[in-house]
C-alpha positions in Angstrom: -12.1 5.1 28.2 -11.8 3.8 32.0 -8.5 5.9 32.0 -10.2 9.6 31.0 -10.2 11.8 33.9 -13.4 13.0 35.4 -14.0 16.1 33.5 -13.9 14.2 30.2 -15.9 11.4 31.5 -18.6 14.0 33.0 -18.6 15.5 29.2 -18.8 12.2 27.5 -21.9 11.3 29.6 -23.5 14.7 28.4 -23.1 13.9 24.7 -25.8 12.0 23.9 -26.0 9.8 27.3 -22.7 7.9 26.0 -22.0 4.8 28.1 -19.0 5.5 30.0 -17.2 3.1 32.1 -17.7 3.4 36.0 -14.8 1.2 37.2 -10.9 2.5 36.2 -8.8 0.0 34.7 -6.5 -2.0 37.0 -4.0 -2.5 34.6 -2.3 0.5 32.5 -2.4 -1.2 29.3 -2.3 2.3 27.2 1.3 2.8 28.9 2.5 -0.6 26.6 1.6 1.3 23.4 4.2 1.4 20.6 2.2 1.4 17.1 -0.3 4.1 17.0 -2.4 4.3 14.0 -4.8 7.2 14.4 -7.0 6.5 11.1 -7.8 2.8 12.3 -8.5 4.3 15.7 -10.9 6.4 14.2 -12.6 4.0 12.2 -13.1 1.5 15.1 -14.4 4.7 17.2 -17.0 5.4 14.4 -18.0 1.7 14.7 -18.3 1.9 18.6 -20.2 5.1 18.2 -22.7 3.0 16.0 -23.5 0.4 18.8 -24.4 3.8 21.3 -27.4 4.2 19.2 -26.5 7.9 18.5 -26.4 7.6 14.8 -30.0 6.0 15.0 -31.6 8.7 16.8 -30.0 11.3 14.3 -31.3 9.3 11.4 -34.5 9.3 13.0 -35.0 12.6 13.7 -34.0 13.3 9.9 -36.7 10.9 8.8 -39.2 12.3 10.8 -38.2 16.0 9.7 -38.3 14.7 6.1 -41.8 13.0 6.3 -43.2 16.1 7.0 -42.2 17.9 3.4 -42.4 15.0 1.0 -43.9 11.6 0.9 -41.6 8.3 1.4 -40.5 6.0 -1.3 2.6 -24.0 4.7 5.3 -26.9 2.8 2.8 -27.6 0.4 0.7 -26.6 -2.6 -1.9 -23.5 -2.8 -3.0 -23.7 -6.6 -5.8 -21.1 -7.5 -7.6 -20.6 -10.6 -9.7 -17.4 -11.3 -12.9 -17.6 -13.4 -13.3 -14.9 -15.9 -17.2 -14.0 -14.6 -16.7 -11.5 -11.8 -19.2 -10.0 -10.0 -19.1 -6.2 -9.4 -21.0 -4.2 -7.2 -20.9 -0.5 -7.3 -22.5 2.2 -4.9 -22.6 6.1 -4.6 -23.0 7.4 -1.4 -23.6 11.2 -1.5 -22.2 12.9 1.6 -22.3 16.6 2.9 -21.0 18.1 5.9 -21.6 21.7 7.3 -19.2 23.6 9.4 -20.0 26.2 11.7 -17.7 28.6 13.7 -17.9 29.0 17.5 -17.6 32.2 19.4 -14.1 31.9 19.9 -13.0 31.3 16.1 -12.6 27.8 16.4 -14.7 25.4 13.8 -16.7 24.7 16.8 -16.5 24.5 20.6 -16.1 21.2 22.5 -17.7 23.0 25.6 -20.9 21.1 26.4 -23.6 23.8 26.4 -26.7 21.4 25.5 -27.8 17.9 25.8 -26.4 16.5 22.4 -23.7 17.3 19.8 -23.6 16.4 16.1 -22.2 13.0 15.7 -19.0 14.2 13.7 -18.2 16.2 16.8 -18.9 13.6 19.0 -16.7 11.2 17.3 -13.7 13.9 17.0 -14.2 14.6 20.3 -13.5 11.5 21.4 -10.8 10.9 18.9 -8.8 14.0 20.3 -9.4 12.6 24.0 -8.4 8.8 23.2 -5.1 10.6 21.4 -4.1 12.9 24.3 -4.7 9.5 26.5 -2.5 7.4 24.5 0.1 9.9 24.1 -0.1 10.8 27.9 0.3 7.3 29.1 2.8 5.6 26.5 6.4 5.8 27.5 7.4 5.2 23.9 5.7 5.3 20.9 7.5 3.8 17.7 5.5 3.7 15.0 3.0 6.4 14.1 0.3 6.5 11.1 -2.1 9.3 10.6 -4.5 8.7 7.4 -7.3 10.1 6.2 -9.7 10.4 9.4 -12.8 11.6 7.7 -13.1 14.2 10.3 -11.2 18.0 10.4 -8.7 16.4 12.8 -7.5 20.1 13.7 -6.3 18.4 17.1 -3.4 16.7 15.1 -1.5 19.8 14.7 -1.0 19.8 18.8 0.0 16.5 19.5 3.6 17.1 19.6 2.7 19.8 22.4 0.3 17.2 24.3 1.3 16.1 28.1 3.8 13.4 27.5 4.7 13.9 23.9 8.1 13.0 24.8 7.1 9.4 23.9 7.2 10.7 20.1 11.5 10.9 20.6 11.4 7.1 20.4 9.6 7.1 16.7 11.4 5.2 14.2 8.1 4.7 11.6 6.3 7.7 10.5 3.2 7.4 7.9 1.2 10.3 7.2 -1.6 11.5 4.7 -1.0 15.1 3.5 -4.6 16.0 3.4 -4.9 15.7 7.3 -1.4 17.1 8.7 0.1 20.4 8.2 3.2 22.3 8.7 2.4 23.0 12.6 2.5 19.1 13.3 5.5 18.3 11.2 7.6 21.3 12.7 6.7 20.4 16.1 7.4 16.6 15.5 10.9 17.8 14.0 11.8 19.2 17.5 11.2 15.4 18.8 11.6 12.9 16.5 15.5 12.5 15.3 15.7 8.6 15.1 12.9 7.8 12.4 14.2 5.1 9.9 10.9 5.3 7.7 9.0 8.3 6.3 6.0 7.8 4.3 3.8 11.0 2.9 0.9 10.6 0.8 -1.4 12.6 -0.9 -0.2 16.4 -0.6 -1.6 19.3 -2.2 -1.7 23.1 -2.4 -3.9 23.5 0.8 -2.0 21.3 2.8 1.8 22.0 1.7 4.3 21.4 4.5 7.3 21.4 2.1 9.6 23.4 4.2 8.8 21.6 7.4 9.3 17.9 5.9 12.8 19.3 4.5 13.6 20.4 8.1 12.3 16.9 9.5 14.5 15.1 6.8 17.7 16.9 8.1 17.1 16.4 11.7 17.2 12.7 11.4 20.4 10.6 12.1 19.8 7.7 10.2 16.8 7.8 7.5 16.5 4.2 5.5 13.3 4.3 4.0 11.7 7.3 2.4 8.4 7.1 0.2 6.5 9.7 -1.6 3.0 9.0 -3.2 0.6 11.0 -5.3 2.0 14.4 -4.8 1.3 17.2 -7.6 3.6 20.0 -5.7 7.0 20.5 -6.7 9.0 18.3 -4.1 12.4 19.5 -5.5 13.6 20.7 -2.3 12.6 17.5 -0.5 14.5 15.2 -2.7 17.4 17.7 -2.5 17.7 17.5 1.1 17.9 13.7 0.9 21.4 14.2 0.5 21.8 14.6 4.3 20.7 10.9 4.3 22.8 9.1 1.5 24.9 7.3 3.9 21.9 5.5 5.4 18.9 5.3 2.4 18.1 1.5 1.5 15.1 2.1 0.1 13.4 5.1 -2.1 9.9 5.3 -3.3 8.8 8.0 -5.7 5.2 7.4 -7.0 3.7 10.2 -9.1 5.6 12.8 -7.9 6.4 15.8 -9.4 10.1 17.0 -9.6 10.8 19.7 -11.4 14.6 20.5 -10.7 16.5 17.5 -12.4 19.4 18.7 -10.3 17.8 17.7 -7.1 17.5 14.4 -8.3 21.5 13.9 -8.4 21.2 13.6 -4.4 20.1 10.2 -4.8 22.9 9.0 -7.3 25.2 9.4 -3.8 23.2 6.3 -2.4 25.5 3.7 -2.2 23.7 1.7 -0.2 20.3 1.7 -2.0 18.5 -1.7 -2.2 15.3 -0.9 -3.6 14.2 1.6 -6.0 10.4 2.4 -7.2 9.6 4.9 -9.9 6.2 5.2 -11.2 4.8 8.0 -13.2 1.6 9.0 -15.3 2.9 12.5 -17.1 5.8 12.7 -19.0 6.8 15.7 -17.0 7.3 13.4 -14.1 9.5 11.0 -16.1 12.0 13.7 -17.2 12.8 14.0 -13.4 14.4 10.5 -12.9 17.0 11.2 -16.1 20.1 11.4 -13.8 19.3 7.8 -12.1 19.5 6.3 -15.4 23.0 6.0 -15.8 24.0 5.7 -12.1 25.4 2.7 -10.5 23.7 1.7 -7.2 26.1 -1.4 -6.1 23.5 -2.8 -3.7 20.4 -2.6 -5.3 18.4 -5.9 -5.1 15.0 -4.7 -6.3 13.3 -2.2 -8.7 10.3 -1.3 -10.0 9.2 0.9 -12.9 5.7 1.6 -14.0 4.0 4.1 -16.2 0.0 4.8 -16.7 -0.1 6.5 -19.9 0.2 5.5 -23.6 3.2 7.8 -24.2 6.1 6.0 -25.9 9.6 7.4 -26.0 12.7 5.6 -27.3 14.7 7.5 -25.0 12.9 5.8 -22.3 13.6 2.2 -23.7 17.3 3.3 -24.1 17.3 4.7 -20.5 15.6 1.7 -18.9 18.2 -0.9 -20.8 20.9 1.3 -19.4 19.8 1.2 -16.0 19.3 -2.9 -16.1 22.8 -3.1 -17.7 24.7 -1.1 -14.9 22.4 -2.3 -12.3 20.9 -5.5 -13.4 23.7 -8.3 -12.4 22.7 -8.0 -8.6 19.1 -7.5 -9.0 16.7 -10.2 -7.5 13.1 -8.4 -8.1 12.2 -6.6 -10.9 8.5 -5.2 -11.4 7.3 -3.5 -14.6 3.9 -1.6 -15.2 4.8 -0.6 -18.8 2.9 -1.0 -22.2 3.3 -3.6 -25.0 6.0 -2.1 -27.5 8.2 -1.3 -24.6 7.8 -4.8 -23.2 8.8 -6.0 -26.3 12.2 -4.3 -26.3 13.0 -4.7 -22.9 12.0 -8.8 -21.8 14.4 -9.8 -24.5 17.3 -8.5 -22.5 16.3 -9.4 -18.9 18.0 -12.8 -19.1 21.4 -11.1 -20.1 21.2 -8.2 -18.0 19.6 -10.0 -14.5 20.8 -13.3 -14.2 20.0 -13.6 -10.5 16.7 -12.5 -11.1 14.2 -14.5 -8.5 11.0 -12.3 -8.6 9.6 -11.1 -11.8 6.5 -9.1 -12.2 4.8 -7.9 -15.3 1.7 -5.4 -15.2 -0.2 -3.0 -17.3 -0.9 -3.8 -21.2 1.0 -6.5 -21.8 1.3 -8.3 -25.2 4.7 -9.4 -25.5 4.0 -13.2 -25.4 6.6 -14.5 -27.7 9.3 -12.7 -26.0 7.9 -13.6 -22.3 8.2 -17.3 -23.7 11.5 -17.1 -25.1 12.9 -15.4 -21.7 11.2 -18.5 -19.5 13.4 -20.6 -21.5 16.5 -19.2 -20.3 18.1 -20.6 -16.8 16.8 -17.7 -14.6 16.5 -18.8 -11.1 12.8 -17.4 -11.0 11.2 -18.2 -7.6 7.8 -15.7 -8.2 6.5 -15.0 -11.1 3.2 -12.4 -11.7 1.8 -11.7 -15.0 -1.1 -9.7 -14.7 -4.3 -10.2 -17.2 -4.3 -7.5 -20.1 -7.6 -5.7 -19.7 -7.7 -5.3 -23.3 -7.2 -8.6 -24.5 -7.4 -11.6 -22.3 -4.8 -14.4 -23.6 -5.6 -17.9 -23.9 -2.8 -20.6 -22.6 -4.1 -22.9 -25.2 -1.4 -23.5 -27.8 0.8 -20.6 -26.6 2.6 -21.8 -23.5 4.8 -24.8 -23.7 4.5 -27.7 -21.0 5.8 -25.9 -18.0 8.8 -28.4 -17.7 10.5 -26.8 -20.9 10.5 -23.5 -19.3 13.9 -23.7 -17.6 13.1 -20.5 -15.7 10.2 -22.0 -13.9 12.2 -25.0 -12.5 12.4 -23.4 -8.8 9.0 -21.7 -9.2 7.0 -21.5 -5.5 4.4 -18.4 -6.8 2.8 -18.7 -10.0 0.2 -15.8 -11.0 -1.1 -15.6 -14.6 -4.0 -13.6 -16.0 -4.5 -16.1 -19.0 -7.4 -18.4 -19.5 -6.4 -22.2 -19.3 -9.0 -24.8 -20.4 -8.7 -28.3 -18.3 -7.1 -30.0 -21.0 -4.9 -27.4 -21.6 -3.7 -27.3 -17.8 -3.3 -30.9 -17.5 -0.7 -30.6 -20.6 0.9 -28.0 -19.1 1.5 -29.3 -15.4 2.4 -32.9 -16.6 5.9 -33.5 -15.1 6.5 -30.2 -13.7 7.9 -30.7 -10.5 8.4 -27.2 -9.4 8.2 -26.4 -5.8 5.0 -24.6 -6.2 3.2 -23.1 -3.4 0.4 -21.1 -5.2 -0.6 -21.3 -8.8 -3.4 -18.6 -10.0 -4.9 -18.5 -13.3 -8.3 -18.0 -15.0 -10.7 -21.0 -16.4 -13.3 -20.6 -18.8 -15.4 -23.8 -18.0 -16.8 -26.3 -15.8 -14.9 -25.7 -12.1 -14.8 -29.5 -11.6 -12.8 -30.2 -14.7 -10.1 -28.0 -13.2 -10.4 -29.8 -10.0 -9.9 -33.2 -11.4 -6.8 -32.0 -12.9 -5.5 -30.0 -9.8 -6.2 -33.0 -7.8 -4.4 -35.5 -9.8 -1.0 -33.1 -9.9 -1.3 -32.5 -6.4 -1.7 -36.3 -5.7 1.8 -36.8 -7.7 3.2 -33.8 -5.9 2.3 -35.3 -2.3 4.1 -38.5 -3.2 7.4 -36.6 -4.7 7.4 -33.9 -2.1 6.8 -35.9 0.9 3.5 -33.8 1.4 1.5 -35.5 4.3 -2.0 -34.1 3.2 -3.7 -31.5 1.1 -7.4 -30.6 0.3 -9.0 -29.1 -2.7 -12.1 -26.8 -2.0 -14.1 -24.5 -4.5 -15.2 -21.0 -3.4 -18.3 -19.1 -4.4 -16.5 -17.0 -6.7 -15.0 -20.4 -8.3 -11.6 -20.2 -7.1 -9.9 -23.6 -6.9 -7.7 -23.9 -3.5 -5.5 -26.8 -3.1 -3.9 -26.8 -0.1 -1.1 -28.9 1.8 
């Protein structure tokens, strides 16, 4: 704040007598700003304001008024085990805010007419002035993130018009919370930023719709590589359709819980010949239908695929479509993430080895009960390096008597990262780890008995690996949440 002009400094001093630097900064560090996260700045600002005692003064005042009305009242091993006992704490905080309009029609007036302002107004005023300061001083901002600010944030719309806003012409990455920004901001940014390689939009609703402006922004980009939409209930068909202008550069597309009514618009993605990562997620059947044009498309460079569903709907057509997609694109896949249901897993797991012979990362989430099919899969010569199996919230599996010794699972010979949400006893753990010489770096699981028994097994295993893998040293620690860590 030492770079604020005198009029801003004067205003800050009037706002509950905020402490303001009296000496100007000798080094213009704002000019070196390249990554600007407005939400992070806002959070830091809130914490700083707390140190000034402004909030305490308001709380004391409110407490005083209330008392009148009512009475008071590396190269090594990391092995982790998670206990089935987890501590949970929940707290409910009720918040309320009142908005008042000023005489000029704005939500409130920044002109300082009294000795104090509401705390939220102080924070917003400071955030706006800091935003102007950074935009003015920075020569080139390459990354811009605007999340949920927790305040009205009307000033965001004017950012492309700030003095020095030409620094935004250097943007390569943009991440926006749809409830914070409006079409005015997107429209202004479209005129400045034409070299974006990454656009991420989250949580857009009817009140914050800027579909037309987003369409223009996408069309104005020269080489958009990454595009992601998350939690958007509005019809995004127009936006998806305009991605056809970027098919020669797009390498990553993520559509998570996005409503796309027009299947024809999805065909624009079928021309993305350079696509390397595709992430599709949906909660409702209407979301799934929009993906149909992709199932029989060949993406020659695809390396990572994620498909998730968050409901119990099961359709034989979905299983067939997923198998068809893997049959066409699986031969080059390195990473595969599933968030499906039990019956679907049972049908798909048995074909993964055949469809995806180069698979190195496999993640299985949601309701999983296909244990037999999983074991059969792990007996095939997949070159897995990372395996994650999320625990089944409805039925926690026990590894005892189910998993064979890990050395018998051919797919785990090169494993470095292993997370499995199953219960292991110390005895079964000892049997499973015997003669397993995978270059493991992290091993996570659940244990249901004395943690020290597991520590003994893990220490013994780590010592053997130390000799075999020339690890110089390692340590085993137990945290307060009964997690074992063996680090080398």
